[in-house]
DOFITOR-743221 format. One record per residue (C-alpha): residue number from 1; residue in three letters; x, y, z negated. Coordinates in Angstrom, 3 decimals, padded with zeros to 6 digits. Layout:
// DOFITOR-743221
<site k="NUM" r="ALA" u="X" v="Y" w="Z"/>
...
// end
This chain:
// DOFITOR-743221
<site k="1" r="MET" u="023.801" v="009.290" w="-013.282"/>
<site k="2" r="ASN" u="023.790" v="005.628" w="-014.288"/>
<site k="3" r="ASP" u="025.931" v="002.971" w="-012.617"/>
<site k="4" r="ASP" u="023.047" v="001.376" w="-010.658"/>
<site k="5" r="PHE" u="021.956" v="004.736" w="-009.262"/>
<site k="6" r="GLN" u="025.519" v="005.586" w="-008.202"/>
<site k="7" r="GLU" u="025.917" v="002.148" w="-006.620"/>
<site k="8" r="LEU" u="022.695" v="002.684" w="-004.683"/>
<site k="9" r="LEU" u="023.831" v="006.108" w="-003.513"/>
<site k="10" r="ASP" u="027.241" v="004.758" w="-002.451"/>
<site k="11" r="LEU" u="025.653" v="001.823" w="-000.638"/>
<site k="12" r="GLY" u="023.202" v="004.096" w="001.169"/>
<site k="13" r="ASN" u="025.997" v="006.388" w="002.312"/>
<site k="14" r="ARG" u="028.005" v="003.350" w="003.393"/>
<site k="15" r="ILE" u="025.137" v="002.142" w="005.578"/>
<site k="16" r="LYS" u="024.708" v="005.600" w="007.133"/>
<site k="17" r="LYS" u="028.440" v="005.790" w="007.853"/>
<site k="18" r="ARG" u="028.356" v="002.333" w="009.443"/>
<site k="19" r="ASP" u="025.436" v="003.345" w="011.643"/>
<site k="20" r="ARG" u="027.173" v="006.524" w="012.788"/>
<site k="21" r="ILE" u="030.368" v="004.636" w="013.678"/>
<site k="22" r="SER" u="028.447" v="001.910" w="015.499"/>
<site k="23" r="ILE" u="026.464" v="004.451" w="017.513"/>
<site k="24" r="LEU" u="029.614" v="006.390" w="018.373"/>
<site k="25" r="VAL" u="031.391" v="003.228" w="019.556"/>
<site k="26" r="ALA" u="028.338" v="002.208" w="021.587"/>
<site k="27" r="VAL" u="028.216" v="005.658" w="023.251"/>
<site k="28" r="VAL" u="031.904" v="005.379" w="024.134"/>
<site k="29" r="GLY" u="031.206" v="001.949" w="025.602"/>
<site k="30" r="VAL" u="028.342" v="003.294" w="027.717"/>
<site k="31" r="ILE" u="030.513" v="006.156" w="029.020"/>
<site k="32" r="LEU" u="033.357" v="003.763" w="029.883"/>
<site k="33" r="THR" u="030.916" v="001.400" w="031.573"/>
<site k="34" r="ILE" u="029.669" v="004.232" w="033.785"/>
<site k="35" r="LEU" u="033.143" v="005.588" w="034.554"/>
<site k="36" r="LEU" u="034.629" v="002.158" w="035.286"/>
<site k="37" r="TYR" u="031.658" v="000.838" w="037.244"/>
<site k="38" r="GLY" u="032.840" v="-000.870" w="040.416"/>
<site k="39" r="THR" u="036.354" v="-001.438" w="039.060"/>
<site k="40" r="PRO" u="037.913" v="-004.569" w="037.505"/>
<site k="41" r="TYR" u="037.805" v="-002.786" w="034.115"/>
<site k="42" r="PHE" u="034.016" v="-002.441" w="034.148"/>
<site k="43" r="LEU" u="033.627" v="-005.280" w="031.637"/>
<site k="44" r="ILE" u="035.709" v="-003.428" w="029.039"/>
<site k="45" r="GLY" u="033.017" v="-000.812" w="028.490"/>
<site k="46" r="LEU" u="030.306" v="-003.458" w="028.488"/>
<site k="47" r="ALA" u="032.214" v="-005.499" w="025.892"/>
<site k="48" r="ILE" u="032.516" v="-002.437" w="023.634"/>
<site k="49" r="CYS" u="028.731" v="-001.881" w="023.779"/>
<site k="50" r="VAL" u="027.974" v="-005.507" w="022.997"/>
<site k="51" r="GLY" u="030.562" v="-005.566" w="020.204"/>
<site k="52" r="ALA" u="029.062" v="-002.508" w="018.539"/>
<site k="53" r="LEU" u="025.610" v="-004.082" w="018.720"/>
<site k="54" r="ILE" u="026.814" v="-007.372" w="017.252"/>
<site k="55" r="PHE" u="028.621" v="-005.517" w="014.460"/>
<site k="56" r="MET" u="025.434" v="-003.656" w="013.493"/>
<site k="57" r="VAL" u="023.319" v="-006.829" w="013.518"/>
<site k="58" r="ILE" u="025.781" v="-008.824" w="011.407"/>
<site k="59" r="THR" u="026.331" v="-006.121" w="008.793"/>
<site k="60" r="SER" u="022.693" v="-004.994" w="008.686"/>
<site k="61" r="ALA" u="021.390" v="-008.287" w="007.331"/>
<site k="62" r="GLY" u="023.578" v="-008.370" w="004.240"/>
<site k="63" r="LEU" u="023.798" v="-004.667" w="003.478"/>
<site k="64" r="GLY" u="020.129" v="-004.051" w="004.210"/>
<site k="65" r="LYS" u="018.940" v="-006.801" w="001.884"/>
<site k="66" r="LYS" u="021.244" v="-005.664" w="-000.917"/>
<site k="67" r="TYR" u="020.187" v="-002.035" w="-000.502"/>
<site k="68" r="ARG" u="016.478" v="-002.935" w="-000.493"/>
<site k="69" r="GLU" u="016.763" v="-005.006" w="-003.672"/>
<site k="70" r="LEU" u="018.842" v="-002.394" w="-005.489"/>
<site k="71" r="TYR" u="016.552" v="000.428" w="-004.365"/>
<site k="72" r="LYS" u="013.460" v="-001.282" w="-005.725"/>
<site k="73" r="SER" u="015.057" v="-002.266" w="-009.025"/>
<site k="74" r="THR" u="016.590" v="001.177" w="-009.534"/>
<site k="75" r="MET" u="014.390" v="003.829" w="-007.944"/>
<site k="76" r="VAL" u="010.952" v="002.342" w="-008.577"/>
<site k="77" r="ASP" u="011.747" v="001.584" w="-012.207"/>
<site k="78" r="ARG" u="013.121" v="005.084" w="-012.695"/>
<site k="79" r="VAL" u="009.905" v="006.732" w="-011.472"/>
<site k="80" r="ALA" u="007.481" v="004.238" w="-013.053"/>
<site k="81" r="ARG" u="008.953" v="005.019" w="-016.486"/>
<site k="82" r="GLU" u="007.802" v="008.624" w="-016.072"/>
<site k="83" r="TYR" u="004.149" v="007.568" w="-015.863"/>
<site k="84" r="PHE" u="003.556" v="004.325" w="-017.706"/>
<site k="85" r="PRO" u="004.607" v="003.402" w="-021.258"/>
<site k="86" r="GLU" u="004.102" v="-000.263" w="-020.397"/>
<site k="87" r="TYR" u="004.739" v="-001.739" w="-016.971"/>
<site k="88" r="GLU" u="006.215" v="-004.672" w="-015.088"/>
<site k="89" r="TYR" u="007.396" v="-004.293" w="-011.514"/>
<site k="90" r="LEU" u="007.418" v="-007.401" w="-009.305"/>
<site k="91" r="PRO" u="008.664" v="-006.292" w="-005.870"/>
<site k="92" r="THR" u="008.320" v="-009.668" w="-004.128"/>
<site k="93" r="GLN" u="004.917" v="-010.555" w="-005.584"/>
<site k="94" r="GLY" u="001.421" v="-009.449" w="-004.628"/>
<site k="95" r="PHE" u="-002.231" v="-010.434" w="-004.817"/>
<site k="96" r="ARG" u="-003.078" v="-013.898" w="-003.545"/>
<site k="97" r="ARG" u="-005.098" v="-013.851" w="-000.345"/>
<site k="98" r="ASP" u="-007.620" v="-016.384" w="-001.681"/>
<site k="99" r="TYR" u="-008.216" v="-014.297" w="-004.793"/>
<site k="100" r="LEU" u="-008.983" v="-011.080" w="-002.906"/>
<site k="101" r="LYS" u="-011.068" v="-012.874" w="-000.303"/>
<site k="102" r="GLU" u="-013.167" v="-014.521" w="-003.018"/>
<site k="103" r="LEU" u="-014.160" v="-011.068" w="-004.305"/>
<site k="104" r="GLY" u="-016.259" v="-010.645" w="-001.183"/>
<site k="105" r="ILE" u="-015.602" v="-006.943" w="-000.616"/>
<site k="106" r="MET" u="-013.275" v="-006.976" w="002.427"/>
<site k="107" r="SER" u="-013.235" v="-008.709" w="005.787"/>
<site k="108" r="PHE" u="-010.223" v="-010.947" w="006.345"/>
<site k="109" r="GLY" u="-008.511" v="-011.890" w="009.601"/>
<site k="110" r="SER" u="-005.518" v="-013.979" w="010.595"/>
<site k="111" r="ASP" u="-002.828" v="-011.751" w="009.064"/>
<site k="112" r="TYR" u="-002.218" v="-011.004" w="005.404"/>
<site k="113" r="GLU" u="000.698" v="-009.666" w="003.335"/>
<site k="114" r="SER" u="000.973" v="-008.373" w="-000.209"/>
<site k="115" r="GLU" u="003.978" v="-007.284" w="-002.274"/>
<site k="116" r="ASP" u="005.290" v="-004.616" w="-004.641"/>
<site k="117" r="MET" u="003.019" v="-005.587" w="-007.515"/>
<site k="118" r="LEU" u="003.068" v="-003.219" w="-010.472"/>
<site k="119" r="LYS" u="001.318" v="-004.154" w="-013.703"/>
<site k="120" r="GLY" u="000.969" v="-001.499" w="-016.346"/>
<site k="121" r="VAL" u="-001.125" v="000.515" w="-018.781"/>
<site k="122" r="TYR" u="-002.200" v="004.130" w="-018.377"/>
<site k="123" r="ASN" u="-004.200" v="005.961" w="-021.073"/>
<site k="124" r="GLY" u="-004.967" v="002.601" w="-022.624"/>
<site k="125" r="VAL" u="-006.295" v="001.154" w="-019.350"/>
<site k="126" r="PRO" u="-004.570" v="-001.981" w="-017.974"/>
<site k="127" r="PHE" u="-004.111" v="-002.068" w="-014.207"/>
<site k="128" r="THR" u="-002.470" v="-004.102" w="-011.473"/>
<site k="129" r="ARG" u="-001.604" v="-002.637" w="-008.094"/>
<site k="130" r="ALA" u="000.046" v="-004.010" w="-004.980"/>
<site k="131" r="ASP" u="000.505" v="-003.156" w="-001.347"/>
<site k="132" r="VAL" u="-001.930" v="-005.118" w="000.793"/>
<site k="133" r="TYR" u="-001.989" v="-005.575" w="004.572"/>
<site k="134" r="ILE" u="-005.014" v="-007.213" w="006.204"/>
<site k="135" r="ALA" u="-005.306" v="-007.569" w="009.975"/>
<site k="136" r="ASP" u="-006.462" v="-009.884" w="012.727"/>
<site k="137" r="THR" u="-004.447" v="-010.856" w="015.794"/>
<site k="138" r="SER" u="-006.189" v="-012.308" w="018.818"/>
<site k="139" r="THR" u="-004.784" v="-013.514" w="022.151"/>
<site k="140" r="ASP" u="-006.628" v="-013.312" w="025.439"/>
<site k="141" r="SER" u="-006.556" v="-015.831" w="028.284"/>
<site k="142" r="GLU" u="-003.518" v="-014.130" w="029.823"/>
<site k="143" r="GLY" u="-001.492" v="-014.407" w="026.633"/>
<site k="144" r="ASN" u="-001.749" v="-010.745" w="025.628"/>
<site k="145" r="SER" u="-002.016" v="-010.251" w="021.869"/>
<site k="146" r="THR" u="-003.996" v="-007.525" w="020.160"/>
<site k="147" r="THR" u="-003.817" v="-006.742" w="016.449"/>
<site k="148" r="THR" u="-006.610" v="-004.934" w="014.632"/>
<site k="149" r="VAL" u="-005.592" v="-003.585" w="011.224"/>
<site k="150" r="TYR" u="-008.384" v="-003.910" w="008.659"/>
<site k="151" r="PHE" u="-006.586" v="-002.380" w="005.690"/>
<site k="152" r="ARG" u="-003.088" v="-001.192" w="004.816"/>
<site k="153" r="GLY" u="-002.498" v="000.549" w="001.533"/>
<site k="154" r="GLN" u="-002.755" v="000.296" w="-002.240"/>
<site k="155" r="TRP" u="-005.147" v="-002.176" w="-003.842"/>
<site k="156" r="LEU" u="-005.751" v="-001.430" w="-007.529"/>
<site k="157" r="GLU" u="-007.400" v="-003.807" w="-009.956"/>
<site k="158" r="ILE" u="-008.391" v="-002.005" w="-013.152"/>
<site k="159" r="GLU" u="-009.719" v="-003.419" w="-016.400"/>
<site k="160" r="PRO" u="-012.226" v="-000.922" w="-017.862"/>
<site k="161" r="ASN" u="-012.431" v="-000.609" w="-021.635"/>
<site k="162" r="LYS" u="-016.072" v="-001.743" w="-021.640"/>
<site k="163" r="SER" u="-017.814" v="-004.641" w="-019.928"/>
<site k="164" r="PHE" u="-020.488" v="-004.642" w="-017.228"/>
<site k="165" r="ARG" u="-022.423" v="-007.195" w="-015.198"/>
<site k="166" r="THR" u="-023.300" v="-005.362" w="-012.019"/>
<site k="167" r="ASP" u="-021.858" v="-005.955" w="-008.539"/>
<site k="168" r="LEU" u="-021.496" v="-002.516" w="-006.924"/>
<site k="169" r="GLN" u="-019.676" v="-001.264" w="-003.814"/>
<site k="170" r="ILE" u="-019.066" v="002.441" w="-003.186"/>
<site k="171" r="ILE" u="-017.691" v="002.879" w="000.325"/>
<site k="172" r="GLN" u="-016.424" v="006.194" w="001.615"/>
<site k="173" r="LYS" u="-017.589" v="007.012" w="005.132"/>
<site k="174" r="GLY" u="-014.775" v="006.132" w="007.526"/>
<site k="175" r="PHE" u="-013.480" v="003.219" w="005.461"/>
<site k="176" r="GLY" u="-014.045" v="000.228" w="007.735"/>
<site k="177" r="PHE" u="-013.956" v="-003.570" w="007.806"/>
<site k="178" r="THR" u="-015.654" v="-004.110" w="004.462"/>
<site k="179" r="ASN" u="-017.640" v="-007.195" w="003.567"/>
<site k="180" r="ARG" u="-021.003" v="-005.723" w="002.602"/>
<site k="181" r="LYS" u="-022.856" v="-009.015" w="002.140"/>
<site k="182" r="LYS" u="-026.076" v="-007.579" w="003.581"/>
<site k="183" r="SER" u="-026.683" v="-010.337" w="006.112"/>
<site k="184" r="ILE" u="-029.644" v="-012.704" w="005.785"/>
<site k="185" r="PHE" u="-027.078" v="-015.471" w="006.094"/>
<site k="186" r="THR" u="-025.584" v="-014.437" w="002.745"/>
<site k="187" r="ARG" u="-026.902" v="-016.394" w="-000.207"/>
<site k="188" r="LYS" u="-029.697" v="-014.478" w="-001.884"/>
<site k="189" r="THR" u="-027.913" v="-014.525" w="-005.247"/>
<site k="190" r="GLU" u="-024.908" v="-012.770" w="-003.674"/>
<site k="191" r="ARG" u="-026.674" v="-010.510" w="-001.169"/>
<site k="192" r="ARG" u="-026.265" v="-006.737" w="-001.535"/>
<site k="193" r="HIS" u="-028.539" v="-003.967" w="-000.321"/>
<site k="194" r="VAL" u="-028.056" v="-000.236" w="000.261"/>
<site k="195" r="LEU" u="-028.675" v="001.955" w="-002.768"/>
<site k="196" r="GLU" u="-029.713" v="005.563" w="-002.215"/>
<site k="197" r="THR" u="-028.898" v="008.064" w="-004.956"/>
<site k="198" r="GLU" u="-030.573" v="011.393" w="-005.653"/>
<site k="199" r="ASP" u="-027.377" v="013.233" w="-004.798"/>
<site k="200" r="VAL" u="-027.743" v="014.173" w="-001.116"/>
<site k="201" r="GLU" u="-024.135" v="015.299" w="-000.745"/>
<site k="202" r="PHE" u="-022.874" v="012.063" w="-002.294"/>
<site k="203" r="ASN" u="-025.027" v="010.006" w="000.094"/>
<site k="204" r="LYS" u="-023.505" v="011.877" w="003.045"/>
<site k="205" r="ASN" u="-019.993" v="010.846" w="002.059"/>
<site k="206" r="PHE" u="-020.486" v="007.429" w="000.476"/>
<site k="207" r="GLN" u="-022.618" v="004.351" w="000.963"/>
<site k="208" r="CYS" u="-023.489" v="002.305" w="-002.103"/>
<site k="209" r="LEU" u="-024.409" v="-001.378" w="-002.034"/>
<site k="210" r="CYS" u="-025.505" v="-003.449" w="-004.985"/>
<site k="211" r="GLN" u="-027.500" v="-006.483" w="-006.107"/>
<site k="212" r="ASN" u="-029.442" v="-004.859" w="-008.939"/>
<site k="213" r="ASP" u="-030.528" v="-001.206" w="-008.799"/>
<site k="214" r="ALA" u="-030.971" v="-000.745" w="-012.543"/>
<site k="215" r="GLU" u="-027.520" v="-002.124" w="-013.381"/>
<site k="216" r="ALA" u="-025.920" v="-000.106" w="-010.570"/>
<site k="217" r="PHE" u="-027.474" v="003.164" w="-011.720"/>
<site k="218" r="TYR" u="-026.218" v="002.445" w="-015.238"/>
<site k="219" r="LEU" u="-022.682" v="002.742" w="-013.838"/>
<site k="220" r="LEU" u="-023.385" v="005.257" w="-011.091"/>
<site k="221" r="THR" u="-024.197" v="008.229" w="-013.303"/>
<site k="222" r="PRO" u="-024.312" v="011.798" w="-011.949"/>
<site k="223" r="THR" u="-021.050" v="012.467" w="-013.808"/>
<site k="224" r="LEU" u="-019.337" v="009.543" w="-012.125"/>
<site k="225" r="MET" u="-020.646" v="010.498" w="-008.684"/>
<site k="226" r="GLN" u="-019.264" v="014.009" w="-009.087"/>
<site k="227" r="SER" u="-015.956" v="012.555" w="-010.248"/>
<site k="228" r="ILE" u="-015.803" v="010.302" w="-007.185"/>
<site k="229" r="MET" u="-016.464" v="013.296" w="-004.948"/>
<site k="230" r="ARG" u="-013.636" v="015.237" w="-006.599"/>
<site k="231" r="LEU" u="-011.311" v="012.241" w="-006.309"/>
<site k="232" r="SER" u="-012.040" v="011.969" w="-002.574"/>
<site k="233" r="GLU" u="-010.998" v="015.609" w="-002.206"/>
<site k="234" r="VAL" u="-007.744" v="015.034" w="-004.108"/>
<site k="235" r="LEU" u="-006.701" v="011.880" w="-002.266"/>
<site k="236" r="PRO" u="-006.076" v="012.428" w="001.462"/>
<site k="237" r="TYR" u="-007.084" v="008.827" w="002.211"/>
<site k="238" r="LYS" u="-010.295" v="006.856" w="002.682"/>
<site k="239" r="MET" u="-011.186" v="004.534" w="-000.175"/>
<site k="240" r="MET" u="-013.583" v="001.905" w="-001.414"/>
<site k="241" r="ILE" u="-014.574" v="001.365" w="-005.043"/>
<site k="242" r="ALA" u="-015.973" v="-002.000" w="-006.081"/>
<site k="243" r="TYR" u="-017.185" v="-003.290" w="-009.437"/>
<site k="244" r="VAL" u="-016.851" v="-007.069" w="-009.318"/>
<site k="245" r="ASP" u="-016.565" v="-009.718" w="-012.061"/>
<site k="246" r="ASN" u="-016.147" v="-007.153" w="-014.834"/>
<site k="247" r="LYS" u="-013.208" v="-005.494" w="-013.050"/>
<site k="248" r="LEU" u="-012.908" v="-002.373" w="-010.985"/>
<site k="249" r="HIS" u="-011.185" v="-002.643" w="-007.605"/>
<site k="250" r="VAL" u="-010.110" v="000.497" w="-005.776"/>
<site k="251" r="LEU" u="-008.739" v="000.255" w="-002.236"/>
<site k="252" r="VAL" u="-006.856" v="003.326" w="-001.012"/>
<site k="253" r="ASP" u="-006.178" v="003.110" w="002.722"/>
<site k="254" r="THR" u="-002.859" v="004.956" w="003.000"/>
<site k="255" r="HIS" u="-001.960" v="003.287" w="006.347"/>
<site k="256" r="ARG" u="001.532" v="002.532" w="005.039"/>
<site k="257" r="ASP" u="003.587" v="000.410" w="002.678"/>
<site k="258" r="SER" u="004.661" v="002.184" w="-000.487"/>
<site k="259" r="MET" u="007.881" v="001.874" w="-002.473"/>
<site k="260" r="GLU" u="009.913" v="001.124" w="000.663"/>
<site k="261" r="PRO" u="013.618" v="002.099" w="000.711"/>
<site k="262" r="SER" u="015.119" v="004.821" w="002.851"/>
<site k="263" r="SER" u="018.626" v="006.288" w="003.042"/>
<site k="264" r="PRO" u="019.772" v="009.176" w="000.819"/>
<site k="265" r="LYS" u="019.730" v="012.642" w="002.351"/>
<site k="266" r="ASN" u="022.283" v="015.328" w="001.530"/>
<site k="267" r="GLY" u="023.806" v="012.995" w="-001.056"/>
<site k="268" r="ASN" u="020.671" v="012.621" w="-003.168"/>
<site k="269" r="PHE" u="017.319" v="010.804" w="-003.432"/>
<site k="270" r="ASP" u="015.117" v="013.824" w="-004.110"/>
<site k="271" r="ARG" u="012.767" v="013.061" w="-001.213"/>
<site k="272" r="GLN" u="012.510" v="009.374" w="-002.145"/>
<site k="273" r="ILE" u="011.727" v="010.225" w="-005.761"/>
<site k="274" r="ALA" u="009.010" v="012.626" w="-004.594"/>
<site k="275" r="ASP" u="007.493" v="009.891" w="-002.385"/>
<site k="276" r="LEU" u="007.515" v="007.373" w="-005.240"/>
<site k="277" r="ARG" u="005.895" v="009.900" w="-007.554"/>
<site k="278" r="GLN" u="003.160" v="010.341" w="-004.969"/>
<site k="279" r="ASP" u="002.560" v="006.558" w="-005.037"/>
<site k="280" r="MET" u="002.323" v="006.604" w="-008.841"/>
<site k="281" r="GLU" u="000.037" v="009.644" w="-008.742"/>
<site k="282" r="ILE" u="-002.496" v="007.607" w="-006.763"/>
<site k="283" r="ILE" u="-002.776" v="005.179" w="-009.689"/>
<site k="284" r="VAL" u="-003.088" v="007.998" w="-012.223"/>
<site k="285" r="SER" u="-005.604" v="009.901" w="-010.077"/>
<site k="286" r="VAL" u="-007.811" v="006.834" w="-009.663"/>
<site k="287" r="ILE" u="-007.875" v="005.937" w="-013.367"/>
<site k="288" r="THR" u="-008.551" v="009.482" w="-014.547"/>
<site k="289" r="GLY" u="-010.693" v="010.431" w="-011.557"/>
<site k="290" r="LEU" u="-013.051" v="007.491" w="-012.019"/>
<site k="291" r="LEU" u="-013.230" v="008.142" w="-015.787"/>
<site k="292" r="VAL" u="-012.136" v="004.560" w="-016.465"/>
<site k="293" r="ASP" u="-010.317" v="005.678" w="-019.614"/>
<site k="294" r="ARG" u="-013.576" v="006.961" w="-021.123"/>
<site k="295" r="ASN" u="-016.346" v="005.028" w="-022.854"/>
<site k="296" r="LEU" u="-018.697" v="004.766" w="-019.889"/>
<site k="297" r="TYR" u="-019.599" v="001.130" w="-020.200"/>
<site k="298" r="GLN" u="-021.638" v="-000.614" w="-022.793"/>
<site k="299" r="ASN" u="-020.410" v="-003.739" w="-024.523"/>
<site k="300" r="GLU" u="-022.449" v="-006.759" w="-023.589"/>
// end
């Protein structure tokens, strides 16, 4: 066990111990407050409760930040090394909102966050992934706010080993809030239309939109369609696949942030390592499942 891993384990156990002590003190304060209610000593129990709360708030800020940073630099790197011979992990960086919006494949609202960017190479295929959160918050006349989440999950940008010109969206049924560019108000040069394939089962599960049928069918071969179907059975999440500007974008709607820290259990990080491996497996499954590491595309 290296020094960073041991430090992380010790820090995690320290935080858990602090939480247990704080909760115990707070419980004692509540009991004293109830027992001493109506007496001059009532404020003693109340002061103990407030003190325990203040102690947790003050210590949480520093310890929590340190634990989060150490977790990401230690645990994520440890697991990423198992999968990718080349990678760079940038925990505080993500995709720029303007860049993703310009792609024209997702709807965007008032709220946006992106972090935990991982750049790497798998089977000779360069990729960039990051957590992305897209939502819209609206407020009614009475001041009540409502947030609608458009997307929360992994956004992968993959560079295929061959070039292509087509603009193609493959949207799994149930994946919502996409920008399909079908409206008559969309510029004709950018407008997409629905593409029906000869695979009835594929059409039941996915909707395809493109600008040029011939170019789209060049990518959307029967082999690829079957691979996409298999991938959708492997991944327990809805997804969208988009070929834009000579890059492949795959959005996997996991409904959660990945690579987030949690406390050790039973003195180890076995569960956390398993969760991180699951996050990395999504990247591997997408690249191999969509046959991106094979010569499917023709050089222009």
